Structures are given as C-alpha cells and as structure tokens.
Legacy VTK file of the C-alpha trace (Angstrom):
# vtk DataFile Version 3.0
C-alpha trace
ASCII
DATASET POLYDATA
POINTS 186 float
-24.425 94.447 31.877
-21.005 93.613 30.376
-21.725 89.890 30.192
-24.828 90.459 28.070
-22.989 92.945 25.857
-20.089 90.577 25.216
-22.225 88.003 23.331
-23.790 90.860 21.311
-20.342 92.127 20.389
-19.285 88.623 19.429
-22.400 88.149 17.286
-21.846 91.513 15.643
-18.185 90.749 15.117
-19.108 87.426 13.482
-21.638 89.174 11.287
-19.044 91.771 10.237
-16.601 88.976 9.388
-19.210 87.229 7.248
-20.064 90.457 5.447
-16.383 91.087 4.785
-16.025 87.592 3.362
-19.048 88.111 1.117
-17.631 91.438 -0.023
-14.289 89.837 -0.755
-16.020 87.091 -2.725
-17.960 89.680 -4.725
-14.776 91.650 -5.367
-13.155 88.495 -6.667
-16.140 87.776 -8.907
-16.088 91.342 -10.247
-12.341 90.994 -10.859
-12.849 87.694 -12.682
-15.751 89.081 -14.718
-13.787 92.152 -15.691
-10.846 89.980 -16.743
-13.137 87.699 -18.718
-14.848 90.684 -20.322
-11.498 92.228 -21.200
-10.358 88.962 -22.723
-13.547 88.652 -24.767
-13.410 92.247 -25.975
-9.716 92.055 -26.773
-10.083 88.810 -28.710
-13.191 89.977 -30.567
-12.994 93.529 -31.807
-16.415 93.309 -33.336
-17.876 92.422 -29.992
-19.723 95.294 -28.464
-21.783 94.506 -25.492
-25.325 95.659 -25.813
-26.168 98.908 -24.076
-28.768 97.443 -21.733
-26.199 95.059 -20.223
-23.917 97.969 -19.360
-26.772 99.730 -17.653
-27.618 96.580 -15.770
-23.980 96.091 -14.778
-23.724 99.723 -13.704
-26.865 99.394 -11.642
-25.497 96.232 -10.033
-22.202 97.994 -9.417
-24.096 100.906 -7.926
-26.077 98.507 -5.732
-22.854 96.814 -4.660
-21.303 100.176 -3.849
-24.335 101.075 -1.753
-24.149 97.742 0.026
-20.451 98.334 0.583
-21.176 101.763 2.069
-23.866 100.250 4.305
-21.452 97.557 5.440
-18.744 100.181 6.031
-21.212 102.201 8.094
-22.101 99.109 10.098
-18.433 98.331 10.581
-17.843 101.918 11.730
-20.799 101.680 14.096
-19.537 98.388 15.512
-16.029 99.778 15.846
-17.418 102.711 17.832
-19.298 100.289 20.043
-16.186 98.184 20.481
-14.180 101.301 21.357
-16.845 102.343 23.858
-16.904 98.862 25.395
-13.112 98.796 25.515
-13.050 102.087 27.417
-15.744 100.785 29.792
-13.732 97.606 30.306
-10.615 99.671 30.966
-12.465 101.814 33.516
-13.924 98.729 35.177
-10.502 97.125 35.370
-9.133 100.282 36.976
-12.015 100.259 39.458
-11.383 96.600 40.216
-7.677 97.328 40.740
-8.425 100.280 43.030
-10.933 98.233 45.010
-8.484 95.330 45.233
-5.790 97.669 46.549
-8.219 99.189 49.034
-9.325 95.725 50.163
-5.711 94.686 50.733
-5.094 97.860 52.716
-8.201 97.265 54.842
-7.217 93.629 55.421
-3.797 94.789 56.597
-5.417 97.341 58.926
-7.746 94.661 60.305
-4.759 92.380 60.930
-2.901 95.179 62.710
-5.872 96.249 64.857
-5.239 93.847 67.769
-1.649 95.057 68.034
-2.764 98.676 67.838
-5.383 98.102 70.539
-2.818 96.356 72.777
-0.375 99.208 72.334
-3.052 101.843 73.024
-4.238 99.847 76.058
-0.673 99.660 77.349
-0.254 103.396 76.798
-3.416 104.055 78.793
-2.510 101.537 81.484
0.947 102.983 82.126
-0.341 106.078 83.993
-2.868 103.902 85.852
-0.134 101.492 86.968
2.052 104.394 88.050
-0.855 105.854 90.030
-1.576 102.464 91.641
2.107 102.045 92.558
2.170 105.558 94.015
-1.013 104.878 96.000
0.429 101.594 97.300
3.618 103.364 98.426
1.547 106.080 100.063
-0.636 103.407 101.697
2.402 101.584 103.120
3.805 104.873 104.367
0.500 105.786 105.995
0.228 102.313 107.568
3.763 102.671 108.962
2.890 106.096 110.361
-0.352 104.696 111.786
1.566 101.853 113.479
4.060 104.325 114.849
1.316 106.601 116.154
-0.579 103.611 117.592
2.591 102.358 119.309
3.356 105.786 120.770
-0.229 106.207 121.900
-0.177 102.771 123.539
3.060 103.649 125.350
1.691 106.954 126.469
-1.527 105.495 127.793
0.350 102.680 129.485
2.737 105.091 131.217
-0.073 107.343 132.258
-2.086 104.478 133.720
0.847 102.917 135.714
1.855 106.051 137.540
-1.469 106.962 138.891
-3.599 103.912 139.043
-6.982 104.823 140.254
-8.321 102.189 142.552
-11.930 102.008 143.219
-13.144 103.510 146.476
-15.445 101.147 148.257
-17.500 102.495 151.199
-16.269 101.124 154.533
-18.369 100.227 157.447
-17.722 102.304 160.606
-16.750 99.349 162.795
-13.965 98.296 160.459
-12.424 101.688 160.330
-11.361 101.521 163.999
-10.073 97.965 163.806
-7.725 98.606 160.961
-4.337 97.758 162.083
-1.111 98.516 160.482
0.535 95.662 158.813
3.085 93.807 160.833
5.462 93.070 158.046
6.033 96.664 157.177
LINES 1 187
186 0 1 2 3 4 5 6 7 8 9 10 11 12 13 14 15 16 17 18 19 20 21 22 23 24 25 26 27 28 29 30 31 32 33 34 35 36 37 38 39 40 41 42 43 44 45 46 47 48 49 50 51 52 53 54 55 56 57 58 59 60 61 62 63 64 65 66 67 68 69 70 71 72 73 74 75 76 77 78 79 80 81 82 83 84 85 86 87 88 89 90 91 92 93 94 95 96 97 98 99 100 101 102 103 104 105 106 107 108 109 110 111 112 113 114 115 116 117 118 119 120 121 122 123 124 125 126 127 128 129 130 131 132 133 134 135 136 137 138 139 140 141 142 143 144 145 146 147 148 149 150 151 152 153 154 155 156 157 158 159 160 161 162 163 164 165 166 167 168 169 170 171 172 173 174 175 176 177 178 179 180 181 182 183 184 185
C-alpha cells in the first residue's frame, strides 16, 4: 500500500514543482511586461493603450489568478496527502519499532528457556531425590533389621533343634528286642 503511494506522491510532487516553475515564469513575464508597459507609457505621454487590450489583459490576469488558485488548491490537497502519509509512515515506524522490541524480547525468552526448564526440572527433582535417598536409607535399615531377625531366628531354631533332636522311631522286630545287649564300652 505504501510502496504504490510513494510513486504517486513523487509524481504529484514533480507535477507541483513544474506548476510552480511555470507560475514563476509567468510572474516574471508579467513583471517584465509591466515594466515594459510602464517604460512605454512614461516615455510616450500620448500613448494610451486601447480599451480592448486592457480588457483582454484583465481577462488574462483573471485567468492566471484562477489558475493560480487552482494550483494553490492542488498544492494544499497534495500537502494534506503528504501530511496524512507522513503520519501513516510515523505510525508504521512506531509499529515496526514495537514489533522489533517484542521480537527481541521473545528471542531472549527463547534463549533463556532451556535454562529455565533445567532450573524448574532441578527444583522438581530435589524432592524426588530426597525421597529416593530417604527410601534407600529406610531400605538399608529394613534389610539390616531383616538380617538381624533372620540371624536370631536361625539361632533360635538351631538351639531348639539341638536340645531335643527327634529321632525317627523305627518298628523293631520282637526277636531283636530280647537280644539287645548293653554296650560293652559304656
């Protein structure tokens, strides 16, 4: 939108410059003609320009004044357009600046994100590590207690089995019961 308007503004600006130059040239010609006319009238007192020429000159002057007003209106119109475009350009530059600042801020945030995530992860992992350490301590303690209980139980069962060993009772034949002799080495 702005790129297409810029050539139009340049064309209009060029046209205004040309019209100003033409107006300046006409002003110079009018100045020269008035000086020449003054010189002729001053040098020749009997010279009286004919009435129709004055009317023609006045009509030309009137036409020039109208053209000048039209040009001034065009210049005013173009100046308004230029002012409007300047304010639009200013607003766009502000928007570009704001967006540039926002982009820089977002880029900085994106660069800081890995560090933020690491820090947050560490913050979340700290209680987990403490819980794991506590569970490991509790596990070692329970294993020690289990070993102690297992050792005591083994001792208790060993002592109980040595004092009263139960031997199997095998049935004896009747003939052997009478022949049992007492041991000689006793």
